[in-house]
HTML snippet that shows the backbone in 3Dmol.js (N, CA, C, O; Angstrom):
<script src="https://3Dmol.org/build/3Dmol-min.js"></script>
<div id="view" style="width:600px;height:400px;position:relative"></div>
<script>
const pdb = `
ATOM      1  N   MET A   1      10.328  21.897  -6.540  1.00  0.00           N
ATOM      2  CA  MET A   1       9.883  20.939  -7.250  1.00  0.00           C
ATOM      3  C   MET A   1      10.033  19.252  -6.244  1.00  0.00           C
ATOM      4  O   MET A   1       9.343  18.232  -6.234  1.00  0.00           O
ATOM      5  N   THR A   2      11.669  19.805  -5.281  1.00  0.00           N
ATOM      6  CA  THR A   2      11.778  18.651  -4.977  1.00  0.00           C
ATOM      7  C   THR A   2      10.844  18.487  -3.806  1.00  0.00           C
ATOM      8  O   THR A   2      10.600  17.447  -3.195  1.00  0.00           O
ATOM      9  N   ILE A   3      10.330  19.790  -3.584  1.00  0.00           N
ATOM     10  CA  ILE A   3       9.883  19.216  -2.069  1.00  0.00           C
ATOM     11  C   ILE A   3       8.326  18.588  -2.166  1.00  0.00           C
ATOM     12  O   ILE A   3       7.743  17.860  -1.363  1.00  0.00           O
ATOM     13  N   ASP A   4       7.868  19.145  -3.461  1.00  0.00           N
ATOM     14  CA  ASP A   4       6.478  18.336  -3.999  1.00  0.00           C
ATOM     15  C   ASP A   4       6.935  16.394  -3.993  1.00  0.00           C
ATOM     16  O   ASP A   4       6.112  15.575  -3.583  1.00  0.00           O
ATOM     17  N   LEU A   5       8.232  15.998  -4.474  1.00  0.00           N
ATOM     18  CA  LEU A   5       8.088  14.788  -4.604  1.00  0.00           C
ATOM     19  C   LEU A   5       8.427  14.140  -3.117  1.00  0.00           C
ATOM     20  O   LEU A   5       7.759  13.154  -2.808  1.00  0.00           O
ATOM     21  N   VAL A   6       9.533  14.677  -2.061  1.00  0.00           N
ATOM     22  CA  VAL A   6       9.702  14.407  -0.915  1.00  0.00           C
ATOM     23  C   VAL A   6       8.368  14.441  -0.169  1.00  0.00           C
ATOM     24  O   VAL A   6       8.421  13.795   0.877  1.00  0.00           O
ATOM     25  N   ARG A   7       7.126  15.043  -0.429  1.00  0.00           N
ATOM     26  CA  ARG A   7       5.721  15.164   0.384  1.00  0.00           C
ATOM     27  C   ARG A   7       4.799  14.463  -0.337  1.00  0.00           C
ATOM     28  O   ARG A   7       3.749  14.230   0.261  1.00  0.00           O
ATOM     29  N   THR A   8       4.920  13.978  -1.685  1.00  0.00           N
ATOM     30  CA  THR A   8       3.704  12.906  -2.221  1.00  0.00           C
ATOM     31  C   THR A   8       4.499  11.384  -2.145  1.00  0.00           C
ATOM     32  O   THR A   8       3.798  10.430  -1.806  1.00  0.00           O
ATOM     33  N   ARG A   9       5.804  11.160  -2.423  1.00  0.00           N
ATOM     34  CA  ARG A   9       6.507   9.892  -1.980  1.00  0.00           C
ATOM     35  C   ARG A   9       6.052   9.342  -1.007  1.00  0.00           C
ATOM     36  O   ARG A   9       5.604   8.237  -1.313  1.00  0.00           O
ATOM     37  N   PRO A  10       5.893   9.705   0.584  1.00  0.00           N
ATOM     38  CA  PRO A  10       5.003   8.738   1.649  1.00  0.00           C
ATOM     39  C   PRO A  10       3.830   8.286   1.208  1.00  0.00           C
ATOM     40  O   PRO A  10       3.643   7.072   1.115  1.00  0.00           O
ATOM     41  N   ALA A  11       2.690   9.360   0.809  1.00  0.00           N
ATOM     42  CA  ALA A  11       1.877   9.143   0.514  1.00  0.00           C
ATOM     43  C   ALA A  11       1.361   7.795  -0.377  1.00  0.00           C
ATOM     44  O   ALA A  11       0.423   7.013  -0.224  1.00  0.00           O
ATOM     45  N   ILE A  12       2.669   7.939  -1.593  1.00  0.00           N
ATOM     46  CA  ILE A  12       2.748   7.019  -2.679  1.00  0.00           C
ATOM     47  C   ILE A  12       3.161   5.387  -1.959  1.00  0.00           C
ATOM     48  O   ILE A  12       2.578   4.383  -2.370  1.00  0.00           O
ATOM     49  N   THR A  13       3.893   5.332  -1.201  1.00  0.00           N
ATOM     50  CA  THR A  13       4.665   3.989  -0.350  1.00  0.00           C
ATOM     51  C   THR A  13       3.688   3.772   0.152  1.00  0.00           C
ATOM     52  O   THR A  13       3.446   2.568   0.062  1.00  0.00           O
ATOM     53  N   SER A  14       2.390   4.692   1.042  1.00  0.00           N
ATOM     54  CA  SER A  14       1.562   4.464   2.374  1.00  0.00           C
ATOM     55  C   SER A  14       0.616   3.597   1.156  1.00  0.00           C
ATOM     56  O   SER A  14       0.691   2.371   1.242  1.00  0.00           O
ATOM     57  N   ALA A  15      -0.106   4.064   0.233  1.00  0.00           N
ATOM     58  CA  ALA A  15      -0.794   3.865  -0.542  1.00  0.00           C
ATOM     59  C   ALA A  15      -0.615   2.116  -0.492  1.00  0.00           C
ATOM     60  O   ALA A  15      -1.228   1.238   0.116  1.00  0.00           O
ATOM     61  N   SER A  16       0.755   2.100  -1.626  1.00  0.00           N
ATOM     62  CA  SER A  16       0.946   0.672  -2.120  1.00  0.00           C
ATOM     63  C   SER A  16       1.051  -0.327  -1.210  1.00  0.00           C
ATOM     64  O   SER A  16       0.667  -1.467  -1.475  1.00  0.00           O
ATOM     65  N   SER A  17       1.815   0.149   0.458  1.00  0.00           N
ATOM     66  CA  SER A  17       1.749  -0.487   1.333  1.00  0.00           C
ATOM     67  C   SER A  17       0.273  -1.316   2.066  1.00  0.00           C
ATOM     68  O   SER A  17       0.071  -2.396   2.622  1.00  0.00           O
ATOM     69  N   THR A  18      -0.596  -0.050   1.672  1.00  0.00           N
ATOM     70  CA  THR A  18      -1.859  -0.416   2.187  1.00  0.00           C
ATOM     71  C   THR A  18      -2.606  -1.568   0.679  1.00  0.00           C
ATOM     72  O   THR A  18      -2.897  -2.761   0.775  1.00  0.00           O
ATOM     73  N   ALA A  19      -2.655  -1.221   0.192  1.00  0.00           N
ATOM     74  CA  ALA A  19      -2.765  -1.916  -1.131  1.00  0.00           C
ATOM     75  C   ALA A  19      -2.294  -3.982  -1.079  1.00  0.00           C
ATOM     76  O   ALA A  19      -2.862  -5.047  -1.321  1.00  0.00           O
ATOM     77  N   MET A  20      -1.225  -3.600  -0.707  1.00  0.00           N
ATOM     78  CA  MET A  20      -0.266  -4.692  -0.363  1.00  0.00           C
ATOM     79  C   MET A  20      -0.888  -5.979   0.705  1.00  0.00           C
ATOM     80  O   MET A  20      -0.930  -7.209   0.652  1.00  0.00           O
ATOM     81  N   GLU A  21      -1.317  -4.935   1.656  1.00  0.00           N
ATOM     82  CA  GLU A  21      -1.920  -5.361   2.737  1.00  0.00           C
ATOM     83  C   GLU A  21      -3.096  -5.886   2.921  1.00  0.00           C
ATOM     84  O   GLU A  21      -3.414  -6.808   3.672  1.00  0.00           O
ATOM     85  N   GLY A  22      -3.856  -5.142   2.066  1.00  0.00           N
ATOM     86  CA  GLY A  22      -5.321  -6.047   1.565  1.00  0.00           C
ATOM     87  C   GLY A  22      -5.259  -6.839   0.674  1.00  0.00           C
ATOM     88  O   GLY A  22      -6.184  -7.642   0.554  1.00  0.00           O
ATOM     89  N   GLN A  23      -4.053  -6.871  -0.314  1.00  0.00           N
ATOM     90  CA  GLN A  23      -4.011  -8.045  -0.651  1.00  0.00           C
ATOM     91  C   GLN A  23      -3.993  -9.381  -0.358  1.00  0.00           C
ATOM     92  O   GLN A  23      -4.640 -10.370  -0.701  1.00  0.00           O
ATOM     93  N   LYS A  24      -2.697  -9.042   0.671  1.00  0.00           N
ATOM     94  CA  LYS A  24      -2.718 -10.003   1.575  1.00  0.00           C
ATOM     95  C   LYS A  24      -3.699 -10.769   2.791  1.00  0.00           C
ATOM     96  O   LYS A  24      -3.565 -11.847   3.369  1.00  0.00           O
ATOM     97  N   SER A  25      -4.518  -9.918   2.870  1.00  0.00           N
ATOM     98  CA  SER A  25      -5.684  -9.937   3.835  1.00  0.00           C
ATOM     99  C   SER A  25      -6.706 -11.120   2.941  1.00  0.00           C
ATOM    100  O   SER A  25      -7.178 -12.188   3.330  1.00  0.00           O
ATOM    101  N   THR A  26      -6.802 -10.448   1.653  1.00  0.00           N
ATOM    102  CA  THR A  26      -7.543 -11.450   0.896  1.00  0.00           C
ATOM    103  C   THR A  26      -7.226 -12.787   0.494  1.00  0.00           C
ATOM    104  O   THR A  26      -8.055 -13.667   0.264  1.00  0.00           O
ATOM    105  N   ASP A  27      -5.586 -12.924   0.401  1.00  0.00           N
ATOM    106  CA  ASP A  27      -5.379 -14.423  -0.029  1.00  0.00           C
ATOM    107  C   ASP A  27      -5.659 -15.541   1.215  1.00  0.00           C
ATOM    108  O   ASP A  27      -6.077 -16.689   1.064  1.00  0.00           O
ATOM    109  N   GLU A  28      -5.295 -14.847   2.536  1.00  0.00           N
ATOM    110  CA  GLU A  28      -5.653 -15.335   3.420  1.00  0.00           C
ATOM    111  C   GLU A  28      -7.116 -16.231   3.295  1.00  0.00           C
ATOM    112  O   GLU A  28      -7.358 -17.430   3.159  1.00  0.00           O
ATOM    113  N   HIS A  29      -7.875 -15.117   3.403  1.00  0.00           N
ATOM    114  CA  HIS A  29      -9.406 -15.061   3.538  1.00  0.00           C
ATOM    115  C   HIS A  29      -9.412 -16.569   2.554  1.00  0.00           C
ATOM    116  O   HIS A  29     -10.081 -17.563   2.836  1.00  0.00           O
ATOM    117  N   LEU A  30      -8.549 -16.443   1.430  1.00  0.00           N
ATOM    118  CA  LEU A  30      -9.090 -17.432  -0.206  1.00  0.00           C
ATOM    119  C   LEU A  30      -8.703 -18.608   0.691  1.00  0.00           C
ATOM    120  O   LEU A  30      -9.368 -19.643   0.647  1.00  0.00           O
ATOM    121  N   VAL A  31      -7.599 -18.477   1.541  1.00  0.00           N
ATOM    122  CA  VAL A  31      -6.898 -19.996   1.695  1.00  0.00           C
ATOM    123  C   VAL A  31      -7.723 -20.443   2.866  1.00  0.00           C
ATOM    124  O   VAL A  31      -8.186 -21.583   2.814  1.00  0.00           O
ATOM    125  N   GLY A  32      -8.003 -19.589   4.066  1.00  0.00           N
ATOM    126  CA  GLY A  32      -9.096 -20.034   5.257  1.00  0.00           C
ATOM    127  C   GLY A  32     -10.205 -20.694   4.711  1.00  0.00           C
ATOM    128  O   GLY A  32     -10.604 -21.627   5.407  1.00  0.00           O
ATOM    129  N   ARG A  33     -10.856 -20.478   3.615  1.00  0.00           N
ATOM    130  CA  ARG A  33     -11.891 -21.555   3.126  1.00  0.00           C
ATOM    131  C   ARG A  33     -10.935 -22.854   2.154  1.00  0.00           C
ATOM    132  O   ARG A  33     -11.526 -23.814   1.660  1.00  0.00           O
TER     133      ARG A  33
END
`;
const viewer = $3Dmol.createViewer("view");
viewer.addModel(pdb, "pdb");
viewer.setStyle({}, {cartoon: {color: "spectrum"}});
viewer.zoomTo();
viewer.render();
</script>
């Protein structure tokens, strides 16, 4: 079970960071207008 947690955690962090980047770019587009 510990190995599963170690394997899935990076995927969760990368997914959340990708979502944050997407939100950031969306905000930039809104501000650009």
